[in-house]
C-alpha positions as CSV (number, residue, x, y, z in Angstrom):
1,M,190.7,118.4,111.5
2,P,188.8,117.5,108.5
3,S,184.9,117.7,108.5
4,S,185.1,114.0,107.3
5,V,186.9,112.8,110.2
6,I,184.8,115.1,112.9
7,D,181.7,113.3,111.2
8,R,183.1,109.8,111.9
9,V,184.3,110.9,115.5
10,L,181.0,112.6,116.6
11,P,177.4,111.2,116.5
12,K,175.2,113.0,114.3
13,V,172.6,115.3,115.7
14,P,169.7,116.3,113.9
15,R,170.1,120.1,113.4
16,S,166.5,120.5,115.2
17,D,167.9,119.0,118.3
18,V,170.9,121.0,118.3
19,A,168.3,124.5,118.3
20,D,166.0,123.1,121.0
21,R,169.1,122.1,123.2
22,A,170.2,125.9,122.6
23,I,166.7,127.4,123.3
24,S,166.8,125.2,126.4
25,Q,170.0,126.3,127.6
26,K,169.3,130.1,127.2
27,Q,165.8,129.5,129.1
28,S,167.8,128.0,131.9
29,I,170.1,130.7,132.3
30,G,167.0,133.0,132.1
31,R,165.1,131.3,134.7
32,S,168.3,130.9,137.0
33,R,169.1,134.8,136.9
34,L,168.7,136.6,140.3
35,L,166.1,139.3,141.2
36,P,167.1,142.3,143.0
37,I,166.2,142.4,146.8
38,K,162.9,143.5,147.2
39,L,162.9,146.9,149.4
40,R,160.0,147.7,151.8
41,I,159.6,151.4,150.6
42,I,159.3,150.3,147.0
43,E,156.9,147.4,147.6
44,D,154.7,150.2,149.7
45,S,154.9,152.6,146.8
46,K,153.8,150.0,144.6
47,K,150.6,149.4,146.3
48,E,149.7,153.1,145.7
49,K,148.0,153.4,142.5
50,V,147.2,155.8,139.4
51,H,143.8,155.3,138.1
52,I,143.0,155.8,134.5
53,F,139.5,156.7,133.7
54,N,137.6,157.0,130.2
55,V,134.3,158.8,130.0
56,G,134.1,158.3,126.3
57,P,132.2,155.6,124.1
58,W,135.6,154.0,122.3
59,A,137.9,151.7,123.9
60,Q,141.6,152.2,123.3
61,T,144.7,149.9,123.2
62,V,148.2,151.3,124.1
63,N,151.3,149.6,123.7
64,T,154.2,150.9,126.0
65,G,156.5,148.6,124.6
66,S,158.5,146.5,127.3
67,T,156.3,147.7,130.0
68,G,153.4,146.1,128.2
69,T,150.1,146.7,126.6
70,F,147.1,148.4,128.0
71,T,143.6,148.3,127.2
72,I,141.3,151.1,128.2
73,P,137.7,150.1,128.1
74,A,134.8,152.1,126.7
75,C,132.3,153.6,129.0
76,P,128.9,152.0,129.0
77,I,126.0,153.8,128.1
78,G,124.6,155.2,131.2
79,E,127.7,155.1,133.1
80,E,129.4,158.1,134.4
81,Y,133.0,156.9,133.7
82,V,134.8,153.3,133.3
83,E,138.3,152.6,135.0
84,M,140.9,150.3,133.1
85,L,141.4,147.7,135.8
86,V,143.2,144.1,135.6
87,M,143.0,141.2,137.9
88,N,145.8,140.8,140.1
89,A,147.2,137.1,140.0
90,V,148.4,137.0,143.7
91,T,145.0,138.6,145.3
92,G,142.7,137.8,142.8
93,Q,141.3,141.5,143.0
94,W,140.7,143.8,140.4
95,E,142.9,146.9,140.6
96,S,144.7,149.5,138.4
97,P,147.8,148.1,136.7
98,I,149.8,151.5,137.4
99,S,151.5,152.1,140.4
100,K,153.1,155.4,141.8
101,T,156.3,153.4,141.3
102,M,156.3,151.6,138.3
103,E,159.1,148.8,138.2
104,E,160.4,146.9,135.4
105,F,163.1,144.2,135.5
106,V,166.0,144.0,132.8
107,I,168.9,141.7,132.2
108,K,172.0,142.9,134.1
109,S,174.3,140.0,133.5
110,E,174.2,136.3,132.9
111,D,173.6,135.7,136.4
112,E,171.5,138.7,137.5
113,M,168.6,140.9,136.8
114,T,168.3,144.6,137.8
115,A,165.2,146.9,138.3
116,L,164.4,150.2,136.5
117,Y,162.1,152.6,138.4
118,D,159.8,155.2,137.0
119,N,157.2,157.5,138.7
120,G,153.7,156.3,137.9
121,A,152.2,159.8,138.7
122,D,153.4,163.4,137.7
123,E,155.8,165.1,140.1
124,E,157.5,168.0,139.9
125,G,156.8,169.1,136.6
126,K,157.7,166.0,135.2
127,L,155.1,163.6,133.4
128,G,154.6,160.4,135.2
129,F,154.2,157.0,133.2
130,A,150.4,157.4,133.3
131,S,150.3,160.7,131.3
132,R,153.2,159.9,129.0
133,M,151.0,156.8,128.3
134,L,148.0,159.0,127.3
135,G,150.2,161.2,125.3
136,V,149.8,164.3,127.6
137,G,152.1,167.1,126.2
138,K,151.9,165.7,122.6
139,P,150.0,167.2,119.7
140,R,146.0,166.9,120.0
141,H,145.8,163.9,117.4
142,R,148.3,161.8,119.3
143,S,146.9,161.9,122.6
144,L,144.2,159.9,124.3
145,I,142.6,162.9,126.2
146,R,140.8,164.1,123.5
147,F,138.7,160.8,123.7
148,G,137.8,161.8,127.3
149,I,140.4,159.6,129.0
150,F,142.5,161.0,131.9
151,A,144.9,159.8,134.7
152,S,144.0,160.5,138.4
153,E,145.7,159.9,141.6
154,N,142.0,159.6,143.0
155,A,140.4,156.1,143.5
156,I,137.1,158.3,142.3
157,P,137.5,161.0,140.2
158,T,136.4,164.3,141.0
159,Q,133.7,166.4,139.3
160,L,136.4,169.0,138.0
161,E,138.1,165.9,136.3
162,L,135.2,164.4,134.9
163,R,133.8,168.0,133.3
164,N,137.4,168.5,131.8
165,A,137.2,164.9,130.4
166,H,133.8,165.6,128.8
167,L,135.0,169.1,127.4
168,A,137.7,167.1,125.7
169,L,135.7,164.3,124.3
170,E,132.8,166.7,123.1
171,E,135.5,168.9,121.2
172,E,136.8,165.8,119.7
173,C,133.1,164.8,118.5
174,R,132.3,168.1,117.1
175,Q,135.3,167.8,115.2
176,I,134.3,164.3,113.9
177,V,130.4,165.5,113.2
178,K,131.9,168.6,111.3
179,W,134.4,166.1,109.3
180,A,131.6,164.1,108.0
181,G,129.4,166.7,107.2
182,D,131.9,168.6,105.2
183,I,132.8,165.3,103.6
184,Y,129.2,164.6,102.8
185,A,129.1,167.9,100.8
186,T,132.1,167.9,98.9
187,D,132.9,163.8,98.1
188,R,130.3,161.5,98.4
189,K,132.6,158.6,97.3
190,L,134.7,159.4,99.8
191,F,132.0,159.8,102.4
192,A,130.4,156.2,101.5
193,R,133.8,154.8,102.2
194,A,134.9,156.6,105.5
195,V,132.0,157.3,107.7
196,R,131.3,154.9,110.0
197,P,128.4,154.6,112.3
198,E,130.5,153.2,115.2
199,V,132.5,156.4,115.0
200,H,130.6,159.5,113.3
201,F,127.0,158.1,114.4
202,V,128.1,158.0,118.1
203,A,130.0,161.0,118.0
204,A,126.7,162.7,116.8
205,R,124.8,160.9,119.7
206,I,127.3,162.3,122.3
207,L,126.4,165.7,121.1
208,G,122.7,165.4,121.0
209,R,122.9,165.6,117.1
210,D,121.8,162.3,116.1
211,N,118.9,163.6,114.1
212,P,117.8,164.5,110.2
213,Q,118.0,168.0,111.0
214,D,121.1,168.5,112.7
215,S,123.0,165.7,110.9
216,P,121.4,165.2,107.3
217,W,124.4,163.0,106.2
218,M,123.3,160.5,108.7
219,I,120.3,159.6,106.4
220,E,122.9,158.8,103.7
221,A,125.2,156.5,106.0
222,N,122.3,154.9,107.9
223,P,122.5,151.0,106.7
224,I,118.9,150.4,107.8
225,G,116.5,149.5,104.8
226,R,119.6,149.9,102.7
227,T,121.6,147.7,100.6
228,K,125.6,147.5,100.7
229,C,127.2,146.7,97.6
230,K,129.4,143.7,98.0
231,M,131.8,144.8,95.3
232,C,132.7,148.4,96.4
233,G,130.9,148.8,100.0
234,R,128.4,151.7,99.0
235,L,125.2,152.3,100.5
236,C,121.9,152.1,98.1
237,D,118.5,153.0,98.5
238,P,116.1,149.6,98.2
239,D,114.6,151.1,94.8
240,V,117.7,151.1,92.9
241,A,119.0,148.2,90.8
242,T,122.8,149.4,90.6
243,C,125.2,151.4,93.0
244,E,127.0,154.4,91.6
245,A,130.0,152.2,90.4
246,G,127.4,150.4,88.2
247,H,127.6,147.0,90.4
248,V,124.0,145.2,90.8
249,V,122.6,145.2,94.1
250,N,119.0,144.4,93.3
251,M,119.1,141.6,90.7
252,E,115.4,141.1,90.7
253,L,114.8,144.9,90.0
254,Y,117.9,144.9,87.5
255,L,116.2,142.1,85.4
256,Q,112.7,144.0,85.5
257,L,114.5,147.1,84.2
258,Q,116.2,145.5,81.5
259,A,113.0,143.8,80.3
260,A,111.1,146.9,80.1
261,D,114.4,148.4,78.3
262,E,114.3,146.0,75.7
263,Q,110.3,146.3,75.1
264,L,111.1,150.1,74.8
265,K,113.8,149.4,72.2
266,E,111.5,146.8,70.3
267,A,108.5,149.4,70.5
268,I,110.7,152.0,68.9
269,A,112.1,149.6,66.3
270,A,108.7,148.7,65.1
271,K,107.4,152.2,64.9
272,P,107.3,153.1,61.2
273,K,109.9,156.0,60.5
274,G,108.7,159.4,59.5
275,K,105.5,159.0,61.5
């Protein structure tokens, strides 16, 4: 049938309305899909939790794909550890989001959903969801274990677990502090751009080396009493007019020095030659 005839027979519907109807239809199908029957043994296993603890000062966010994004909080100063918790929407209680049996619903057909199951804890030499989420078994630079984060089946971590977490954290801090010291000695421009108090200063504090004697680079990076160049980000002492890149950071001092320079040039020009 020619399009002109179709246009006369069928009412004209705005394209946005057509799109909205299609979306509503898909959503209706999605809401009507039947979920698998809940098995008591699975529901009981989901009540048993795997716990994620952090003894380190840095929070971490982990995206696990279709199973969601998890935020591991930083351990507050003065606390021994902190646990990753979320609020249960049904009970209103804070709890670990990782169960010993992890359940994920996926589409089976237009009418049904099916469930995929995964072990939350390690079992028979196979890494569970919690360990994989933290990068256990991966190269060190891709693992969160180095930051003092670990998984445990204990609601309260054991002293051995805490000790091992602190050892891993201290090793990471040593590498962070060593890098800052090395780059301070070899590349001051990179040092000014890369060293951050919330990372490198904190690492030095954990090792008890946050002092000028053990970490002289901290004086250079310490923003207290110093001016940060708004053009390049370099930190400058308060008694300098420009940063290393030549940008003016203290206009009053800069004008004073310019005036003094002009006076010196005039005095030299006025001095008789040959005398």
